Backbone of each chain as ProteinMPNN parsed JSONL, in Angstrom:
{"seq_chain_A": "MDVFLMVRRKKTTIFTDAKETTTVRELKKIIQGIMKVEPENQQLMNQDGTEVFDDDKPLSEYGLSAQSARAQSPSTVALVFRQENGEFEPLELTPLSSPPELPEVMKPQEPHQQDVN", "coords_chain_A": {"N_chain_A": [[124.212, 189.845, 318.07], [123.629, 185.964, 319.388], [125.548, 184.883, 322.477], [126.731, 182.225, 324.357], [126.912, 180.846, 327.713], [129.04, 179.859, 330.107], [127.913, 180.531, 333.663], [130.407, 180.65, 336.385], [130.039, 179.389, 339.984], [131.915, 178.023, 342.395], [130.369, 175.156, 343.205], [128.715, 175.58, 341.482], [127.002, 175.323, 337.995], [125.981, 178.186, 335.826], [123.768, 177.257, 332.734], [123.29, 179.356, 330.342], [121.821, 182.12, 327.289], [122.958, 184.944, 325.724], [123.081, 188.06, 324.622], [125.88, 190.094, 322.521], [125.441, 192.026, 322.969], [124.687, 192.772, 325.347], [124.242, 194.232, 328.732], [126.502, 193.74, 331.307], [126.027, 193.925, 334.031], [122.91, 193.748, 333.016], [123.491, 190.716, 333.042], [123.485, 190.578, 335.301], [121.04, 190.784, 336.921], [120.197, 189.632, 335.135], [120.936, 187.05, 336.833], [120.374, 187.332, 339.757], [117.636, 186.494, 339.459], [117.216, 183.705, 339.105], [120.067, 182.579, 341.545], [118.556, 184.307, 342.728], [120.339, 187.184, 344.421], [120.744, 190.534, 345.223], [122.167, 192.208, 341.934], [124.093, 194.257, 343.382], [124.886, 192.733, 345.051], [126.42, 191.13, 343.729], [129.635, 189.435, 341.793], [131.2, 189.397, 338.548], [133.847, 188.067, 336.478], [136.792, 186.608, 334.825], [137.457, 183.833, 334.092], [139.712, 183.204, 335.153], [140.117, 185.117, 337.222], [141.151, 187.879, 336.55], [140.548, 189.864, 336.199], [138.04, 191.876, 337.044], [134.719, 192.199, 336.227], [133.155, 195.299, 334.697], [130.005, 196.563, 335.394], [128.503, 198.272, 333.625], [129.623, 197.873, 330.842], [129.333, 196.0, 327.935], [129.088, 192.561, 327.165], [130.801, 192.191, 325.107], [132.857, 193.641, 325.58], [134.357, 192.385, 326.74], [135.77, 189.618, 325.406], [133.315, 188.428, 325.216], [132.105, 187.041, 322.598], [130.092, 185.81, 319.356], [131.5, 184.553, 317.731], [133.135, 183.068, 319.652], [132.278, 182.157, 321.95], [130.362, 179.792, 321.825], [127.266, 177.811, 321.232], [127.837, 174.954, 321.777], [130.529, 175.714, 322.501], [130.328, 176.586, 325.229], [131.1, 179.848, 326.685], [133.032, 180.519, 329.824], [131.834, 182.33, 332.98], [132.787, 183.928, 335.968], [131.608, 184.128, 338.717], [130.93, 185.571, 341.937], [129.471, 186.123, 345.724], [128.596, 189.025, 347.636], [130.149, 188.797, 350.867], [129.425, 188.598, 354.394], [130.912, 190.714, 355.891], [131.13, 192.502, 354.163], [133.344, 192.323, 351.658], [133.988, 190.782, 348.656], [133.329, 187.484, 348.062], [136.595, 185.225, 347.721], [137.632, 183.866, 344.39], [136.211, 181.335, 343.459], [136.089, 177.902, 341.94], [134.562, 175.056, 341.988], [136.53, 172.452, 341.363], [135.776, 169.513, 337.959], [134.077, 166.678, 338.043], [137.01, 163.542, 337.076], [137.585, 162.055, 334.706], [138.363, 158.841, 333.988], [141.71, 157.713, 333.552], [143.063, 157.702, 330.149], [143.278, 154.394, 328.397], [146.353, 152.877, 327.484], [146.948, 152.474, 324.85], [145.241, 154.236, 323.913], [145.676, 156.16, 323.547], [147.385, 159.187, 322.228], [149.588, 158.682, 319.668], [153.636, 158.648, 319.542], [155.987, 159.021, 317.612], [158.0, 155.826, 316.889], [161.131, 155.108, 316.653], [162.754, 152.301, 314.517], [165.161, 149.952, 315.12], [167.028, 148.685, 312.8], [168.579, 145.944, 312.178]], "CA_chain_A": [[124.515, 187.817, 318.035], [124.168, 185.518, 320.455], [126.756, 184.481, 323.209], [126.002, 181.224, 324.874], [127.898, 181.818, 328.748], [128.116, 179.409, 331.797], [128.371, 181.811, 334.727], [129.99, 179.093, 337.315], [131.082, 179.616, 341.197], [131.685, 176.896, 343.332], [129.648, 174.178, 342.561], [126.575, 175.881, 340.183], [127.156, 176.233, 336.753], [124.345, 178.392, 335.413], [124.333, 178.14, 331.566], [122.223, 180.604, 329.711], [122.296, 182.893, 326.41], [123.153, 186.986, 325.903], [123.557, 188.892, 323.258], [127.398, 190.501, 322.119], [125.966, 193.92, 323.417], [123.912, 193.037, 326.58], [125.483, 194.667, 329.665], [127.083, 193.193, 332.483], [124.666, 194.581, 334.633], [122.141, 192.876, 332.502], [123.748, 189.896, 332.907], [123.306, 190.088, 336.927], [119.738, 190.023, 337.026], [119.12, 187.346, 334.827], [122.042, 185.82, 337.834], [119.055, 187.847, 340.378], [115.773, 185.599, 338.636], [118.426, 182.805, 339.284], [119.95, 182.675, 342.345], [118.074, 185.248, 344.617], [121.352, 188.026, 344.754], [120.772, 191.552, 344.495], [123.391, 192.495, 341.731], [124.913, 194.639, 344.116], [126.048, 191.892, 345.979], [127.336, 189.652, 343.088], [131.319, 190.44, 341.295], [131.359, 188.901, 337.592], [135.196, 188.247, 336.172], [136.918, 186.076, 334.114], [137.45, 182.06, 335.017], [141.168, 183.136, 336.499], [139.696, 186.382, 338.775], [142.318, 188.393, 336.734], [139.657, 191.181, 335.543], [136.813, 192.326, 337.157], [133.643, 192.628, 334.871], [132.487, 196.466, 334.739], [128.881, 196.857, 335.206], [128.306, 198.9, 332.64], [130.449, 197.646, 329.952], [128.701, 194.777, 327.25], [129.789, 191.569, 327.401], [131.66, 191.823, 323.846], [134.164, 194.153, 325.574], [135.427, 191.301, 327.457], [135.703, 188.959, 324.665], [132.27, 187.237, 324.592], [130.987, 187.188, 321.202], [128.945, 185.364, 318.891], [132.165, 184.104, 317.482], [133.94, 182.613, 320.414], [130.855, 181.341, 322.96], [129.483, 178.991, 321.551], [126.219, 176.848, 322.342], [129.012, 173.792, 321.699], [131.651, 175.402, 323.464], [130.06, 178.044, 325.889], [132.6, 180.792, 327.608], [133.292, 180.773, 330.922], [132.237, 183.875, 333.232], [133.168, 182.98, 336.928], [130.437, 184.77, 340.041], [131.186, 185.465, 343.242], [128.917, 186.948, 346.338], [129.528, 189.964, 348.74], [130.353, 188.437, 352.563], [128.768, 189.052, 355.79], [131.889, 191.863, 356.127], [130.541, 193.513, 352.854], [133.955, 192.201, 351.193], [133.588, 189.536, 347.73], [134.454, 185.785, 348.43], [137.217, 184.896, 347.362], [137.022, 183.157, 344.18], [136.425, 179.793, 343.703], [135.478, 177.195, 341.374], [134.998, 173.994, 342.907], [136.702, 171.411, 339.64], [134.72, 168.763, 337.565], [134.721, 164.78, 338.422], [137.641, 163.977, 336.305], [137.507, 160.934, 334.041], [139.624, 157.804, 333.959], [143.278, 158.032, 332.052], [142.734, 157.085, 329.054], [144.409, 153.395, 328.203], [147.991, 153.641, 326.677], [146.395, 152.638, 323.05], [144.191, 154.776, 322.917], [146.629, 157.387, 323.339], [148.291, 159.71, 320.517], [151.246, 157.521, 319.646], [154.927, 158.922, 319.345], [156.464, 157.533, 315.843], [158.775, 154.753, 316.892], [162.166, 154.883, 315.647], [163.484, 150.183, 315.149], [166.427, 149.695, 314.498], [166.78, 147.366, 311.737], [169.373, 145.228, 312.166]], "C_chain_A": [[124.611, 187.385, 319.244], [125.405, 184.823, 321.527], [126.411, 183.516, 324.175], [127.14, 181.382, 325.998], [127.643, 180.465, 329.756], [129.165, 180.607, 333.193], [128.405, 180.231, 336.23], [130.67, 179.643, 338.535], [130.712, 178.676, 342.292], [131.425, 175.701, 342.58], [128.502, 174.741, 342.064], [127.558, 176.543, 339.352], [125.645, 177.057, 336.123], [124.365, 178.971, 333.639], [123.185, 178.305, 331.06], [123.362, 181.316, 328.638], [122.293, 184.409, 326.556], [123.039, 187.337, 324.052], [124.903, 189.722, 323.185], [126.824, 191.345, 323.693], [124.882, 193.669, 325.525], [125.163, 193.011, 328.111], [125.75, 193.61, 330.62], [126.109, 193.286, 333.231], [123.245, 193.845, 334.299], [121.768, 191.334, 332.982], [123.756, 189.005, 335.007], [121.608, 190.162, 336.77], [119.193, 189.163, 336.342], [119.804, 186.439, 336.288], [120.345, 186.112, 339.455], [118.457, 186.317, 339.944], [116.969, 184.282, 339.381], [118.523, 182.273, 340.928], [119.37, 183.246, 343.582], [118.745, 186.117, 344.904], [120.954, 188.848, 343.911], [122.168, 191.502, 343.149], [124.636, 193.384, 342.976], [126.535, 193.948, 344.862], [126.55, 190.775, 345.037], [128.341, 190.351, 342.204], [131.198, 189.25, 340.34], [132.891, 189.41, 337.102], [135.242, 186.787, 335.218], [137.333, 184.98, 334.971], [138.725, 182.037, 336.11], [141.257, 184.393, 337.29], [140.568, 187.455, 338.208], [141.901, 189.9, 336.52], [138.439, 191.373, 336.302], [136.23, 192.321, 335.95], [133.264, 194.089, 335.011], [130.457, 195.98, 334.618], [128.221, 196.974, 334.145], [128.979, 198.629, 331.132], [129.183, 196.287, 329.362], [129.543, 193.86, 327.364], [130.951, 191.255, 326.2], [133.369, 192.506, 324.117], [134.782, 192.859, 326.76], [136.083, 189.872, 327.227], [134.71, 187.991, 324.644], [131.764, 187.834, 323.78], [130.885, 186.076, 320.558], [130.2, 183.663, 318.433], [132.741, 182.309, 318.371], [133.157, 182.34, 321.861], [129.773, 180.443, 322.231], [128.151, 178.401, 322.145], [127.133, 175.693, 322.318], [129.771, 173.863, 322.971], [131.547, 177.155, 324.422], [131.472, 178.243, 326.441], [132.182, 181.194, 329.306], [132.96, 181.975, 331.98], [132.258, 183.386, 335.269], [132.759, 184.673, 337.568], [131.03, 184.767, 341.122], [130.139, 186.523, 343.815], [129.626, 187.345, 346.967], [129.463, 188.785, 350.526], [129.194, 189.329, 353.364], [129.32, 190.786, 355.539], [131.737, 192.949, 355.028], [132.045, 193.441, 351.893], [133.554, 191.334, 350.261], [134.341, 188.597, 348.57], [135.373, 186.343, 347.658], [136.97, 183.521, 346.473], [137.181, 181.777, 343.853], [135.913, 178.76, 342.97], [135.28, 175.948, 341.551], [135.013, 172.227, 340.908], [136.094, 170.038, 339.249], [135.139, 167.104, 338.003], [135.834, 164.902, 336.809], [137.078, 161.835, 335.91], [138.27, 159.641, 334.329], [140.512, 158.121, 332.708], [142.586, 157.238, 331.306], [143.543, 156.09, 329.061], [145.778, 153.13, 327.314], [147.352, 153.233, 325.643], [145.473, 153.573, 322.815], [144.388, 156.586, 322.818], [147.064, 157.941, 322.143], [149.464, 158.839, 320.887], [152.809, 158.283, 319.31], [155.755, 157.909, 318.136], [157.977, 157.249, 316.662], [159.781, 154.655, 316.393], [162.772, 153.175, 315.542], [164.412, 151.118, 315.031], [166.785, 148.403, 314.216], [168.562, 146.496, 311.632], [170.34, 143.993, 310.833]], "O_chain_A": [[125.29, 187.908, 320.127], [126.221, 184.137, 320.911], [125.65, 183.983, 325.023], [128.205, 181.894, 325.653], [126.542, 180.058, 330.128], [130.277, 181.084, 333.421], [127.591, 179.459, 336.735], [131.71, 180.286, 338.395], [129.651, 178.545, 342.902], [132.04, 175.292, 341.595], [127.376, 174.296, 342.29], [128.366, 177.463, 339.48], [124.527, 176.549, 336.029], [124.658, 180.074, 333.177], [122.196, 177.593, 331.236], [124.592, 181.352, 328.642], [121.667, 184.992, 327.441], [122.962, 186.898, 322.904], [124.995, 190.205, 324.313], [127.294, 191.381, 324.831], [124.673, 194.434, 326.467], [126.163, 192.37, 328.434], [125.072, 192.583, 330.588], [125.166, 192.538, 332.975], [122.538, 193.411, 335.208], [120.683, 190.802, 333.214], [123.893, 187.925, 335.581], [121.134, 189.103, 336.358], [118.298, 188.333, 336.507], [119.295, 185.404, 336.718], [119.601, 185.237, 339.895], [118.974, 185.23, 340.202], [117.328, 184.542, 340.529], [117.59, 181.751, 341.538], [119.485, 182.987, 344.78], [118.258, 186.556, 345.945], [120.751, 188.715, 342.704], [123.131, 190.779, 343.406], [125.783, 193.02, 343.234], [127.735, 194.124, 345.073], [127.005, 189.706, 345.442], [128.178, 191.514, 341.836], [131.094, 188.137, 340.855], [133.27, 190.578, 337.181], [134.286, 186.069, 334.924], [137.531, 185.036, 336.185], [138.9, 181.436, 337.17], [142.262, 184.714, 337.924], [140.967, 188.21, 339.095], [142.636, 190.882, 336.622], [137.611, 190.605, 335.811], [136.802, 192.399, 334.863], [132.749, 194.008, 336.127], [129.925, 195.2, 333.828], [127.478, 196.118, 333.664], [128.649, 199.45, 330.276], [128.368, 195.753, 330.114], [130.714, 194.12, 327.639], [131.788, 190.355, 326.272], [134.439, 192.292, 323.547], [135.808, 192.928, 327.437], [136.644, 189.145, 328.047], [134.933, 186.866, 324.199], [131.107, 188.87, 323.884], [131.541, 185.147, 321.029], [130.024, 182.459, 318.621], [132.754, 181.134, 318.004], [133.856, 182.399, 322.873], [128.548, 180.559, 322.202], [127.921, 178.466, 323.352], [127.121, 175.365, 323.504], [129.888, 173.097, 323.927], [132.177, 178.211, 324.38], [132.449, 177.516, 326.62], [131.306, 181.926, 329.767], [133.867, 182.808, 331.955], [131.603, 182.405, 335.619], [133.181, 185.788, 337.26], [131.784, 183.815, 341.32], [129.774, 187.493, 343.151], [130.753, 186.928, 347.233], [128.462, 188.188, 350.924], [128.454, 190.27, 353.076], [128.638, 191.75, 355.191], [132.196, 194.089, 355.096], [132.163, 194.473, 351.232], [132.561, 190.75, 350.693], [135.313, 188.663, 349.322], [135.314, 187.416, 347.058], [136.491, 182.481, 346.924], [138.241, 181.167, 343.988], [134.824, 178.532, 343.497], [136.276, 175.432, 341.045], [134.285, 171.619, 340.123], [135.861, 169.31, 340.214], [136.239, 166.588, 338.199], [135.741, 165.699, 335.875], [136.55, 160.913, 336.532], [138.943, 159.8, 335.348], [140.31, 158.522, 331.562], [141.77, 156.36, 331.586], [144.631, 156.327, 329.585], [145.664, 153.478, 326.139], [146.899, 154.324, 325.294], [144.939, 153.762, 321.722], [143.802, 157.583, 322.397], [147.128, 157.281, 321.106], [150.019, 158.47, 321.922], [152.736, 158.366, 318.084], [155.976, 156.715, 317.936], [158.821, 158.091, 316.967], [159.676, 153.984, 315.366], [163.278, 152.775, 316.591], [164.528, 152.337, 314.91], [166.865, 147.392, 314.914], [169.458, 146.794, 310.842], [171.261, 143.273, 311.217]]}, "seq_chain_B": "MASNVPSVPSEGLNGPNSMYIKLIAADGHEFIVKRNLAYYAKTVKDMLESGPVQVKEDEPSVVHLKKIPSNALIVVCSYFAYKHIYINANTMIPDFPIALRDSLDVFMAADFLRC", "coords_chain_B": {"N_chain_B": [[90.165, 183.677, 347.729], [90.909, 183.296, 344.604], [93.298, 181.413, 342.548], [96.265, 182.177, 340.87], [96.971, 180.057, 338.373], [100.022, 180.476, 336.49], [100.881, 180.825, 332.835], [102.216, 181.474, 331.508], [106.061, 181.492, 331.182], [107.569, 181.416, 334.921], [109.733, 183.273, 336.824], [112.917, 182.251, 337.688], [113.873, 179.599, 339.377], [112.162, 178.127, 340.875], [109.222, 176.492, 341.026], [106.097, 174.265, 338.677], [106.211, 176.168, 336.195], [109.096, 176.778, 335.43], [111.089, 178.996, 334.579], [114.11, 178.06, 334.607], [115.932, 175.121, 335.052], [116.579, 172.718, 338.033], [119.657, 170.336, 337.568], [121.417, 167.62, 339.555], [124.297, 166.681, 339.44], [125.811, 162.939, 340.136], [128.613, 163.822, 341.738], [127.578, 166.067, 342.834], [127.991, 168.833, 341.561], [125.816, 171.092, 340.525], [124.483, 172.184, 337.862], [122.69, 174.979, 336.119], [119.578, 175.046, 334.029], [118.07, 176.158, 331.011], [114.756, 175.38, 330.734], [112.858, 174.533, 329.006], [115.58, 173.32, 327.243], [116.501, 171.889, 328.609], [114.523, 169.867, 328.929], [115.085, 168.483, 326.61], [116.115, 165.823, 326.63], [114.412, 162.767, 327.72], [114.575, 162.234, 329.819], [114.948, 163.692, 331.991], [112.65, 165.474, 331.072], [110.476, 163.4, 331.992], [110.845, 162.843, 334.431], [110.091, 165.915, 335.969], [107.817, 166.233, 334.816], [105.834, 164.054, 335.405], [106.193, 162.663, 337.358], [106.619, 161.678, 340.791], [106.792, 163.367, 342.044], [104.948, 166.127, 343.19], [106.265, 169.451, 342.255], [106.047, 172.432, 344.058], [104.907, 175.657, 344.391], [107.102, 177.902, 345.456], [109.178, 176.363, 345.754], [112.24, 175.259, 344.198], [112.486, 173.655, 341.495], [113.686, 170.509, 340.476], [116.114, 168.47, 339.84], [117.55, 165.086, 340.208], [120.536, 163.696, 339.178], [122.383, 160.976, 340.587], [123.551, 159.098, 338.625], [125.645, 159.958, 336.688], [128.256, 162.122, 336.086], [129.973, 164.869, 336.817], [131.814, 165.927, 334.594], [130.777, 164.407, 333.028], [128.124, 165.509, 332.647], [128.391, 168.398, 332.269], [128.91, 168.591, 329.603], [126.236, 167.616, 328.537], [124.283, 169.591, 329.165], [125.525, 171.274, 327.254], [125.338, 170.844, 325.406], [122.427, 170.679, 324.535], [122.073, 173.346, 324.113], [123.082, 173.442, 321.398], [122.115, 172.31, 320.048], [119.179, 173.166, 319.992], [119.714, 175.057, 317.992], [121.063, 173.658, 315.739], [118.776, 172.17, 315.347], [116.755, 172.362, 313.38], [118.141, 173.683, 311.485], [118.87, 174.505, 307.794], [121.697, 175.624, 307.217], [124.701, 174.586, 307.661], [125.794, 172.198, 309.888], [127.896, 172.852, 312.731], [130.293, 170.956, 313.673], [130.073, 168.882, 317.355], [132.039, 169.088, 319.69], [133.403, 166.742, 321.669], [135.539, 165.563, 324.573], [138.019, 162.825, 324.205], [138.091, 161.963, 327.079], [136.211, 161.899, 328.035], [133.919, 161.188, 326.43], [132.909, 157.796, 326.893], [132.014, 158.87, 329.356], [130.182, 160.38, 328.734], [128.505, 159.276, 326.779], [127.25, 156.86, 328.128], [125.701, 159.096, 329.839], [124.151, 160.572, 328.264], [122.631, 158.255, 326.638], [121.272, 157.031, 328.72], [119.47, 158.833, 330.013], [117.904, 159.873, 327.351], [118.469, 161.608, 325.149]], "CA_chain_B": [[90.73, 183.671, 346.978], [91.736, 182.745, 343.864], [94.654, 181.358, 342.419], [96.462, 182.169, 338.791], [98.196, 178.985, 337.252], [100.937, 181.181, 335.72], [100.662, 179.246, 332.043], [103.941, 181.757, 330.801], [107.513, 180.429, 332.538], [107.994, 182.431, 335.828], [111.557, 183.683, 336.567], [113.899, 181.705, 338.134], [113.791, 178.142, 339.516], [110.64, 177.993, 341.588], [107.396, 175.853, 340.799], [106.541, 173.533, 338.39], [106.445, 176.626, 334.932], [110.19, 178.255, 335.611], [111.967, 178.538, 333.021], [115.232, 177.771, 334.216], [115.359, 173.921, 336.466], [118.572, 172.27, 338.169], [120.031, 169.652, 337.538], [122.185, 167.495, 340.604], [125.215, 165.94, 339.108], [126.648, 162.379, 340.974], [129.981, 164.855, 342.708], [126.86, 166.848, 344.153], [127.949, 170.039, 341.331], [123.949, 172.349, 340.295], [123.891, 172.738, 336.612], [121.189, 175.688, 336.55], [119.596, 175.393, 332.753], [116.898, 176.236, 330.926], [113.579, 173.373, 331.547], [113.335, 174.17, 327.188], [116.658, 173.479, 326.423], [116.724, 170.287, 329.086], [113.191, 169.046, 327.948], [115.45, 167.731, 325.402], [116.474, 165.17, 327.36], [113.002, 162.962, 327.156], [114.084, 161.508, 330.766], [115.063, 164.758, 332.466], [111.207, 166.096, 330.879], [109.855, 163.051, 332.468], [110.958, 163.128, 336.121], [109.7, 166.688, 336.162], [106.197, 166.261, 334.13], [104.902, 162.642, 335.517], [106.915, 162.564, 338.492], [105.628, 161.244, 342.06], [106.179, 164.326, 343.566], [104.765, 167.997, 341.774], [106.535, 170.465, 342.321], [104.573, 173.866, 345.181], [104.75, 177.468, 344.265], [108.386, 178.124, 345.963], [110.71, 174.879, 345.253], [112.55, 175.142, 343.024], [112.822, 172.416, 339.687], [115.463, 170.069, 340.215], [116.403, 167.121, 339.318], [118.941, 164.631, 340.783], [121.423, 162.393, 338.482], [123.13, 160.251, 341.009], [124.85, 158.492, 338.172], [126.068, 161.047, 335.668], [129.619, 162.218, 336.858], [129.772, 166.35, 336.127], [132.66, 166.221, 333.167], [129.865, 164.413, 331.439], [126.524, 166.172, 332.603], [128.47, 169.859, 331.735], [128.712, 168.099, 328.392], [124.908, 167.727, 327.94], [124.077, 170.953, 328.693], [126.007, 171.994, 326.221], [124.331, 170.034, 323.977], [120.99, 170.977, 324.856], [122.162, 174.672, 323.368], [123.673, 172.977, 320.449], [120.856, 170.699, 319.26], [118.165, 174.091, 320.128], [119.566, 175.976, 317.594], [120.586, 173.301, 315.064], [117.941, 170.912, 314.711], [115.889, 173.423, 312.19], [118.214, 174.756, 310.522], [119.677, 174.231, 307.041], [123.015, 176.045, 306.506], [125.76, 173.322, 307.53], [125.807, 172.103, 311.081], [129.284, 172.326, 312.648], [130.632, 169.846, 314.44], [129.198, 169.062, 318.338], [133.271, 168.559, 320.684], [133.574, 165.987, 322.769], [136.965, 165.261, 324.577], [137.919, 161.844, 324.123], [138.335, 161.469, 327.969], [135.222, 161.993, 328.819], [133.528, 160.956, 325.577], [132.471, 157.392, 327.738], [131.0, 159.15, 330.494], [128.989, 161.013, 328.333], [127.327, 158.238, 326.408], [126.212, 156.669, 329.109], [124.359, 160.162, 329.839], [122.834, 160.516, 326.86], [122.093, 156.403, 327.223], [120.393, 157.644, 330.236], [118.97, 160.987, 329.539], [117.232, 159.448, 326.098], [118.94, 162.626, 324.323]], "C_chain_B": [[91.488, 183.1, 345.824], [93.187, 182.803, 343.456], [94.408, 181.191, 341.081], [97.054, 181.118, 339.186], [98.072, 179.867, 336.371], [100.495, 180.019, 334.117], [102.286, 180.533, 330.784], [104.967, 181.208, 332.246], [107.432, 181.995, 333.473], [109.817, 182.081, 336.606], [111.744, 182.317, 337.317], [113.814, 180.103, 338.089], [112.87, 177.326, 339.659], [109.535, 177.568, 340.747], [108.054, 175.302, 339.528], [107.08, 174.659, 336.697], [108.089, 177.335, 335.304], [110.694, 178.184, 334.803], [113.605, 178.867, 332.922], [115.045, 175.612, 335.636], [117.451, 173.613, 336.693], [118.459, 171.055, 338.039], [121.391, 169.158, 338.764], [123.586, 166.287, 340.049], [125.496, 164.477, 340.234], [127.186, 162.778, 341.879], [129.075, 165.984, 343.207], [126.692, 168.684, 342.673], [126.754, 170.726, 340.875], [125.137, 173.133, 338.957], [122.058, 173.416, 336.613], [120.844, 175.664, 334.23], [117.892, 175.607, 332.359], [115.231, 175.174, 330.778], [113.573, 173.576, 330.25], [113.855, 173.806, 327.008], [117.017, 170.975, 327.09], [115.385, 169.355, 329.015], [113.991, 167.747, 326.74], [115.703, 166.603, 325.373], [115.219, 164.468, 328.271], [113.414, 162.721, 328.971], [113.882, 162.386, 331.329], [112.868, 165.5, 332.375], [109.828, 165.18, 332.293], [109.357, 163.226, 333.719], [110.299, 164.315, 336.447], [108.293, 166.135, 335.96], [105.108, 165.418, 335.415], [105.466, 162.369, 336.381], [106.002, 161.863, 339.459], [105.171, 162.522, 342.818], [106.187, 165.742, 342.594], [105.346, 168.893, 342.677], [105.87, 171.864, 342.444], [105.551, 175.253, 343.989], [106.669, 177.57, 343.789], [108.789, 177.635, 346.067], [110.825, 175.096, 344.234], [112.336, 173.659, 341.765], [113.313, 172.251, 339.741], [115.6, 169.102, 340.643], [117.693, 166.327, 339.655], [119.646, 163.419, 340.062], [122.348, 161.531, 339.385], [124.557, 159.373, 340.426], [126.038, 158.879, 337.427], [127.3, 161.509, 336.438], [129.292, 163.67, 335.843], [130.335, 165.995, 335.129], [131.266, 165.826, 332.273], [128.268, 165.555, 331.652], [127.086, 167.768, 332.088], [128.612, 169.94, 330.475], [127.781, 168.424, 327.113], [124.576, 168.763, 328.081], [124.275, 171.627, 327.855], [125.32, 171.939, 324.916], [123.273, 170.584, 324.257], [120.727, 172.42, 323.351], [121.776, 174.292, 321.892], [122.336, 173.174, 319.138], [118.86, 172.027, 319.62], [118.262, 175.192, 318.793], [119.795, 175.359, 315.805], [119.38, 172.493, 314.445], [117.03, 171.325, 313.539], [116.554, 173.828, 311.123], [119.211, 174.304, 309.464], [121.02, 174.191, 306.227], [124.311, 174.449, 307.586], [126.543, 174.001, 309.566], [127.212, 171.765, 311.23], [129.324, 171.445, 313.834], [130.357, 170.052, 316.454], [131.199, 168.465, 319.181], [133.4, 167.849, 321.397], [135.248, 165.229, 322.806], [137.163, 164.338, 324.907], [138.522, 160.75, 325.326], [137.117, 160.6, 328.428], [133.993, 160.99, 327.943], [132.554, 159.356, 326.118], [131.247, 158.109, 328.714], [129.322, 159.637, 330.167], [127.44, 160.292, 327.742], [126.718, 157.605, 326.825], [125.181, 157.381, 329.396], [123.142, 160.166, 329.394], [122.043, 159.598, 326.927], [120.94, 156.7, 328.235], [118.847, 158.145, 329.98], [118.139, 160.658, 328.338], [117.465, 161.311, 324.887], [120.091, 162.215, 323.051]], "O_chain_B": [[92.551, 182.502, 345.988], [94.034, 183.652, 343.731], [93.53, 180.703, 340.37], [97.662, 181.101, 340.256], [97.111, 180.223, 335.689], [100.012, 178.888, 334.17], [102.935, 180.283, 329.769], [104.833, 180.829, 333.409], [107.307, 183.15, 333.065], [110.596, 181.141, 336.767], [110.861, 181.477, 337.49], [113.712, 179.445, 337.053], [112.605, 176.279, 339.07], [109.025, 178.269, 339.873], [109.209, 175.382, 339.111], [108.034, 174.253, 336.034], [108.099, 178.559, 335.431], [110.792, 177.14, 334.157], [114.257, 179.439, 332.049], [114.307, 175.262, 336.557], [118.552, 173.88, 336.211], [117.395, 170.491, 338.293], [122.278, 169.981, 338.989], [123.594, 165.115, 340.424], [125.401, 164.861, 341.4], [126.75, 162.466, 342.988], [129.582, 166.844, 343.928], [125.736, 169.458, 342.715], [127.421, 171.744, 341.064], [126.014, 173.997, 338.975], [120.951, 172.936, 336.858], [121.617, 176.102, 333.378], [116.884, 175.364, 333.023], [115.356, 173.95, 330.796], [114.383, 172.78, 329.773], [113.409, 173.159, 326.061], [117.337, 169.872, 326.647], [115.452, 168.126, 329.065], [113.61, 166.668, 326.285], [115.632, 166.031, 324.285], [114.833, 165.053, 329.282], [112.444, 163.065, 329.647], [112.681, 162.518, 331.563], [112.127, 165.825, 333.302], [108.953, 165.654, 333.017], [108.248, 163.541, 334.148], [109.636, 164.075, 337.456], [107.681, 165.623, 336.897], [104.137, 165.838, 336.045], [105.305, 161.149, 336.403], [104.868, 161.493, 339.153], [104.236, 162.841, 343.552], [106.949, 166.209, 341.748], [104.9, 169.054, 343.813], [105.311, 172.453, 341.518], [106.483, 175.395, 343.197], [107.29, 177.446, 342.733], [109.533, 178.062, 346.951], [109.975, 175.18, 343.348], [111.581, 172.738, 342.078], [114.225, 172.998, 339.386], [115.265, 168.758, 341.777], [118.796, 166.821, 339.422], [119.338, 162.263, 340.352], [123.379, 161.303, 338.751], [125.653, 159.069, 340.897], [127.143, 158.338, 337.469], [127.276, 161.177, 337.623], [128.729, 163.743, 334.75], [129.508, 165.572, 334.321], [130.767, 166.434, 331.326], [127.634, 166.155, 330.784], [126.232, 168.424, 331.491], [128.521, 171.043, 329.937], [127.882, 168.875, 325.972], [124.432, 169.311, 326.989], [123.526, 172.538, 327.503], [124.961, 172.607, 323.946], [123.626, 171.724, 323.956], [119.978, 172.554, 322.383], [120.744, 174.574, 321.284], [121.955, 173.746, 318.117], [117.713, 171.611, 319.453], [117.355, 175.968, 318.493], [119.266, 175.894, 314.831], [119.167, 172.275, 313.253], [116.619, 170.443, 312.785], [116.054, 174.231, 310.072], [120.266, 173.791, 309.836], [121.438, 173.488, 305.307], [123.883, 173.336, 307.894], [127.104, 174.946, 310.121], [127.833, 170.954, 310.543], [128.494, 171.315, 314.734], [130.431, 171.187, 316.923], [131.418, 167.259, 319.069], [133.671, 168.501, 322.405], [135.92, 164.688, 321.928], [136.732, 164.186, 326.049], [139.032, 159.637, 325.203], [136.944, 159.466, 328.874], [133.272, 160.202, 328.554], [131.365, 159.49, 325.832], [130.031, 157.923, 328.752], [128.198, 159.525, 330.656], [126.234, 160.449, 327.934], [125.599, 157.407, 326.351], [124.025, 156.958, 329.372], [121.962, 159.972, 329.685], [120.86, 159.783, 327.211], [119.749, 156.402, 328.148], [117.67, 157.815, 329.842], [117.316, 161.573, 328.308], [116.651, 161.839, 324.13], [120.526, 163.093, 322.305]]}, "name": "protein", "num_of_chains": 2, "seq": "MDVFLMVRRKKTTIFTDAKETTTVRELKKIIQGIMKVEPENQQLMNQDGTEVFDDDKPLSEYGLSAQSARAQSPSTVALVFRQENGEFEPLELTPLSSPPELPEVMKPQEPHQQDVNMASNVPSVPSEGLNGPNSMYIKLIAADGHEFIVKRNLAYYAKTVKDMLESGPVQVKEDEPSVVHLKKIPSNALIVVCSYFAYKHIYINANTMIPDFPIALRDSLDVFMAADFLRC"}
């Protein structure tokens, strides 16, 4: 089944799709075609940076399934590259633009208690 | 030396037949999407196919969208894949979720991009 992904690094977001059975290594090869970075110099992880993905595991291993990673709400996978010194760079995802605040009238209303005298 | 014009999409971002293209939002965020999906936005298709500058084989295909903020463009990119799946579908089509805060920006982006 197809899983829809956003691979994000700093200011870059790659929209791609894969299968639940696609391995992490295969996803890195797709990224290589776009970003021209060898898979050995890429590291994929969840967007919190708490879990690094193992090359040999399928995407489903990391909770990326057709039910959760849909076209209209793709799942985010974070990407970092290896630096000159051999270490991987720290995870950094640049936040998107913030839309303006909703005006008062459009915010969900709290029910008001009215005093009736 | 005879030059071969590829008719199959070439890997990556480079050249006029690349599989992926890059859309750059107002704040500099770069979104890389498959060319065939981005072409659902007629403005993108026109800019790349009949724009004044022809993309060379070793240059990436890039569209600058200076008026579209990244919070809207990310929603539009998700929409392309959604449209592709359900455009010919006979099954129940699920709703496409858009956060209320983003909806005005998304609406203006969709209008400009004609999708």
